[in-house]
Each structure stands twice: as structure tokens, then as C-alpha cells.
N, C-alpha and C positions, 0 to 999 in steps of 0.2 A: 642883774639877778636879785638884787635886794628888792626890787618891786615886783617880782614874780608873782602872777595872779592878782595883783593890786591893780586892776585895769584903769581905775579912776586916776589914782596918784601917778600910776606909770606912764599913762597916756598924757597927762599934764607935764611931766618931766621931759618926755621925749618930743612933744610938738615942736619945742623951740629949735631942735635940730633938724627938722623936716623943711624949714623955710632957709636954711643956709645955702650959700652960693657953691660951695664945695661938695660935688658929687659924692666923693667918697664918705663924707659925713652923712649926707641925706641917705645913702644906701644903708650906712650903719644904723640909721634911726629906723628905716623899714626893718631891719632884722631884730632891733631892740623891741620894736612894736610886735612883731612876732613872738619873740621870747616871752614878753609880759602876758600876753593872751593865749599862750600854749595851753591847750586842753580846757581853756575856758568856753563855756557854752552861755551865750548871752542872746536876748532876744534882738538886741540892736548889734547886728555883725557889722561893726564899723570897719573892722580889718579888712575883710573882704572886699567891701566897696572901695576903701582908699586904695589898698595895694592894686588890686586888679586895675583899677581907673589909672594908677600911674605906671602900671606895668605896660599897658596898652597905649599909653600917650608919650612915651618916650622911645627914643632909639639909642639911648646914652647904655652902653653896656653895664657900668657900674650900678646905675638905677635899675636895670632889669634883673640883674643878679640879686640885687638887695631886696628887691620885692619878692622874686621868687623864693628867695631864702626866708623872708619874713611869712610868706604864706605856708611854706613848707613847716615852719616852726610852730605856726598856730595850728594847721589842720592835719599834721601828721597822724596817719592811722585813721582818719575819719571816712575815707573812702567816699567823698562827695564828688559825686558826677559833675555837678555845676562848676566846681573849681577845675577838674581835668578838662572840662570843655573850654574854659576860659583860658587856660595856660597852654594847652596843646598846640594852638597855632604857632606860639613863639618857639616852642620847645622843638617842634617837628620842622620848623622852616629851615631848610637847607642853605638859604642865603644869610641866616643869621649866624653872626660870628660870636654869640654868647654861647660858650661851651661850658656846661656845668660837670 
């Protein structure tokens, strides 16, 4: 929260946790990235690209929840159809054991 809306410094501080081997730490870094970028509009929408790619490329429940929460923090209230299109298959999948 100390780096809220400071996307340059915040992203730099969070990056080191995104490559850790412990999935709960990586999931937390996804949420932190979402918080830092909460409500920020930027031409380079790196949060969407990064978190959607991570969300779709993993089956790990912790990482999926972290990516979904990070996207939720960043884009809450934005009513973006492209995000709904990207996350709907994961949320609506009845075989998915990720319960939010």
C-alpha cells in the first residue's frame, strides 16, 4: 500500500517476488501488482497482459486466485468486456476447483 499508484517503483519492488519458487509468494505478488495499479489508466497496460497470460498458462490454484484477485483490484468497476471474455472460461469452468 505504500507504493499505491506509483506504478514504476511499485512494479520494480514487486518483480523480484514474481520469480520465486513458492507459489503462495508469487500469487501474493500478483495481488500486490493489482493493488499498485488499482484505478491507474496507462497506455501500456502491462498488468492485463501479464496477469491474463499467467492466469491462462497455469493450473495451480494459488496462482489462478492470485491472478484473478490482481485483475480484480486493478480493473474493479471498469466494466471491461475484454477482461470478462478472458476470465469467464476459468470462472465458469465446472471442472475447475478454484472456488472464489
